[in-house]
C-alpha positions in Angstrom: -15.6 -10.1 27.9 -18.8 -11.2 26.1 -19.7 -7.5 26.1 -16.5 -6.7 24.4 -16.6 -9.3 22.1 -20.1 -8.5 20.8 -19.2 -4.5 20.6 -16.1 -5.5 18.6 -18.5 -7.8 16.3 -20.9 -4.8 15.8 -18.4 -1.9 15.2 -15.4 -3.9 13.0 -14.8 -0.5 11.4 -14.1 1.1 14.6 -11.7 -1.5 15.7 -9.9 -1.6 12.3 -9.2 2.2 12.4 -8.1 2.1 15.9 -5.8 -0.8 15.3 -4.5 1.3 12.1 -4.0 4.1 14.4 -1.7 2.2 16.4 0.1 0.8 13.6 0.6 4.5 12.1 2.0 5.5 15.6 4.4 2.8 15.6 5.7 3.6 12.2 6.0 7.2 13.0 7.9 6.1 16.3 10.3 4.2 14.1 10.8 6.8 11.8 12.1 9.2 14.5 14.1 6.5 16.4 15.1 3.8 14.2 18.7 3.9 12.9 19.6 1.5 9.9 22.0 -1.0 10.7 21.6 -2.7 7.4 21.6 -1.7 3.8 20.2 -3.3 0.7 20.5 -2.6 -2.9 20.4 -4.9 -5.9 22.8 -4.7 -8.7 19.5 -3.7 -10.9 19.4 -0.3 -8.9 22.1 0.7 -10.6 20.6 0.7 -14.0 17.2 2.3 -12.7 17.6 6.0 -14.0 16.8 8.6 -11.5 13.5 10.4 -12.6 12.7 13.4 -10.5 9.3 13.7 -12.5 8.1 10.4 -10.8 7.7 12.3 -7.4 4.5 13.2 -8.6 2.8 9.7 -9.2 4.8 9.0 -5.5 2.6 11.4 -3.9 -0.5 10.7 -5.5 -0.3 7.3 -3.5 -1.9 9.8 -0.7 -5.1 11.0 -2.7 -5.4 7.3 -4.3 -5.6 5.8 -0.9 -7.5 8.7 0.9 -10.4 8.8 -1.9 -10.8 4.9 -2.3 -11.0 4.0 1.4 -13.4 7.3 2.0 -15.7 5.9 -0.7 -15.6 2.5 0.6 -16.2 3.8 4.1 -19.5 5.7 2.9 -20.8 3.3 0.2 -19.1 -0.3 1.3 -18.2 -0.9 4.8 -17.4 -4.8 3.6 -15.1 -3.5 0.8 -13.7 -0.9 3.6 -13.3 -3.9 6.0 -11.3 -6.1 3.6 -9.2 -3.2 2.2 -8.4 -2.1 5.9 -7.4 -5.6 6.9 -4.9 -5.9 4.2 -3.5 -2.8 4.7 -3.3 -3.4 8.8 -1.6 -6.9 8.1 0.8 -5.5 5.6 1.7 -2.5 7.7 2.0 -4.8 10.9 4.2 -7.3 9.3 6.4 -4.4 7.7 6.5 -2.7 11.0 7.8 -6.1 12.4 10.3 -6.4 9.9 11.6 -2.7 10.6 11.9 -3.3 14.1 13.7 -6.4 14.2 15.8 -5.6 11.0 16.2 -1.9 10.6 17.1 -1.7 6.9 17.8 1.6 5.1 19.3 2.5 1.6 21.8 5.0 0.4 20.6 5.2 -3.3 19.8 8.8 -3.0 21.6 11.2 -5.4 22.2 14.9 -4.5 19.6 17.2 -6.0 21.2 19.9 -7.8 18.6 21.3 -10.1 15.7 23.8 -9.4 12.9 22.5 -11.3 9.6 22.0 -9.9 9.8 18.3 -9.7 13.4 18.5 -8.2 12.0 21.2 -5.4 9.3 18.7 -4.8 11.5 15.9 -4.5 14.0 17.8 -2.3 11.0 18.4 -0.1 10.3 14.5 0.3 13.8 14.0 0.9 13.7 16.0 3.8 10.3 14.7 5.0 10.8 10.7 4.7 14.2 9.7 5.5 15.2 6.6 3.6 14.7 4.2 6.8 12.2 1.5 7.2 12.4 0.7 3.5 12.2 -3.4 3.3 9.4 -4.1 2.4 8.0 -1.1 0.8 4.6 0.0 2.2 3.8 2.5 -0.5 4.0 -0.5 -2.8 2.2 -2.8 -0.3 -1.0 -0.5 0.4 -1.1 0.5 -3.4 -1.8 -3.2 -4.3 -4.0 -3.4 -1.4 -6.1 -0.6 -2.9 -6.2 -1.8 -6.4 -7.1 -5.1 -5.3 -10.0 -3.5 -3.3 -11.4 -1.9 -6.6 -10.7 -4.9 -8.5 -12.8 -7.2 -6.1 -15.3 -5.0 -5.0 -19.1 -5.3 -6.3 -19.5 -1.8 -6.6 -16.9 -1.8 -9.7 -17.9 -5.0 -11.5 -18.8 -3.2 -14.7 -16.3 -0.5 -14.4 -13.6 -1.9 -16.7 -11.8 1.8 -17.4 -11.7 2.5 -13.8 -10.1 -0.9 -13.1 -7.6 -0.1 -16.0 -6.7 3.1 -14.9 -6.5 1.9 -11.2 -3.9 -0.6 -12.6 -2.0 2.1 -14.6 -1.8 4.2 -11.4 -0.6 1.1 -9.4 2.1 0.6 -11.6 3.2 4.1 -11.7 3.4 4.4 -7.9 5.1 1.2 -7.9 7.7 2.3 -10.3 8.1 5.9 -8.7 9.7 4.3 -5.4 12.6 3.2 -7.3 12.7 6.0 -10.0 13.0 8.7 -7.2 15.5 6.4 -5.4 13.5 6.2 -2.4 13.4 2.6 -2.6 15.4 -0.2 -3.7 14.0 -2.8 -6.2 14.4 -5.4 -3.2 12.0 -3.1 -1.0 9.5 -3.2 -4.2 9.7 -7.3 -5.0 9.5 -8.3 -1.2 6.4 -5.7 -0.9 5.0 -7.3 -4.2 5.2 -10.9 -3.0 3.7 -10.1 0.3 0.7 -8.2 -1.3 0.1 -11.4 -3.4 -0.1 -13.6 -0.5 -2.3 -11.2 1.4 -4.2 -11.0 -1.5 -4.7 -15.0 -1.8 -5.6 -14.9 1.9 -8.0 -12.1 2.1 -9.6 -12.2 -1.3 -10.3 -15.9 -1.5 -12.0 -16.9 -4.5 -15.6 -17.1 -4.1 -17.5 -20.2 -4.0 -19.7 -20.6 -6.9 -23.1 -22.7 -6.2 -24.2 -25.1 -8.6 -26.7 -23.5 -11.1 -25.4 -19.8 -10.6 -25.7 -17.9 -13.8 -23.0 -15.8 -15.1 -24.8 -12.7 -14.4 -25.4 -13.5 -10.8 -21.8 -14.1 -10.6 -20.7 -10.8 -12.3 -23.1 -9.0 -10.0 -21.6 -10.7 -7.2 -25.0 -12.6 -6.2 -23.3 -15.6 -4.9 
């Protein structure tokens, strides 16, 4: 047991990737076998326009996550572990919700056009059924990646990058409801859960007496 504990402490990234793989397999199983028994929507969903073009930021989620996590894995293992732990916790809680309360939605309209965005969205609809929706993993993981960028010492002085990341996060979150893949309720619950995880994982750093502003900005505390 001691050797196992020592190995886990010495290889946190390997353990994290292994756990994430298990959660992804859990999600894959639920997508194939979980039949929604509950359907959720909010009155505000009726006023949100259906905008097929937003399938582009919706799919950019995959690139956003892949680039940021790959960068952290190569250049900052500490940031990779924090971001990965955020995603692992969020997805685990989401999988538990999906398993105990299999939610779905009935918001999708019929796609009748043949524009490039509509064709792509039709493909997304076929590939990703509107099951296991509450909370939205798309929103939750996007928040986790953005928080990792905000709190990484690697990007302390990169205000433009943080701003662009924030804009992309907002667009991705909006896309989930604008293409009718999620209800506003899915987004709200994911946002609440994301903020709770942020407070738990990215606790404010304790500033030692006499620490200068420059040291704080550089993360040397």
